[in-house]
C-alpha positions in Angstrom: -167.1 136.9 76.8 -165.7 139.2 74.1 -165.0 141.9 76.7 -162.2 139.6 78.0 -160.7 139.1 74.6 -158.1 141.4 72.9 -157.2 142.2 69.3 -153.6 141.8 70.4 -154.3 138.1 71.0 -156.2 137.5 67.8 -154.7 135.1 65.3 -156.3 136.7 62.2 -156.6 140.3 61.0 -159.3 139.9 58.5 -162.8 138.3 58.8 -162.8 134.9 57.2 -166.4 135.6 56.0 -166.1 139.1 54.5 -162.4 139.8 54.2 -162.9 143.1 56.2 -160.7 144.0 59.2 -161.6 142.3 62.5 -163.2 144.4 65.2 -162.7 144.2 69.0 -166.4 143.7 69.6 -166.4 140.6 67.3 -163.9 138.2 68.9 -164.5 134.7 70.1 -162.3 131.7 70.9 -161.8 128.6 68.9 -159.7 125.7 70.1 -158.2 127.9 72.7 -157.2 130.7 70.4 -158.8 134.2 69.9 -160.3 134.6 66.4 -161.9 137.7 65.0 -164.6 138.8 62.7 -165.7 142.1 61.2 -169.0 142.3 63.1 -170.9 140.3 65.8 -173.1 138.8 63.1 -170.2 137.1 61.4 -168.9 136.0 64.8 -172.2 134.5 65.8 -172.6 132.7 62.4 -169.2 131.1 63.0 -170.1 130.1 66.6 -173.4 128.5 65.3 -171.5 126.5 62.6 -168.9 125.3 65.0 -171.5 124.3 67.6 -173.5 122.4 64.9 -170.4 120.5 63.7 -169.3 119.7 67.2 -172.8 118.3 68.0 -172.8 116.2 64.8 -169.3 114.8 65.6 -170.4 114.0 69.1 -173.5 112.2 67.8 -171.5 110.0 65.5 -168.5 109.4 67.7 -168.1 105.8 68.6 -165.4 103.6 70.0 -162.0 104.0 68.2 
């Protein structure tokens, strides 16, 4: 997936975990936007956290 993403489309220039510059091999999407990280490990940690929160929200979602 990251092969299809571009630094030009990335909404951030520094990794939210480390503060280091984002790298082209460490991009992902979040809410339809390209976000970047300094390395694939930070990207994967972010994806795991997002997936966990989305699962928790879905499990607790009830009628409005």
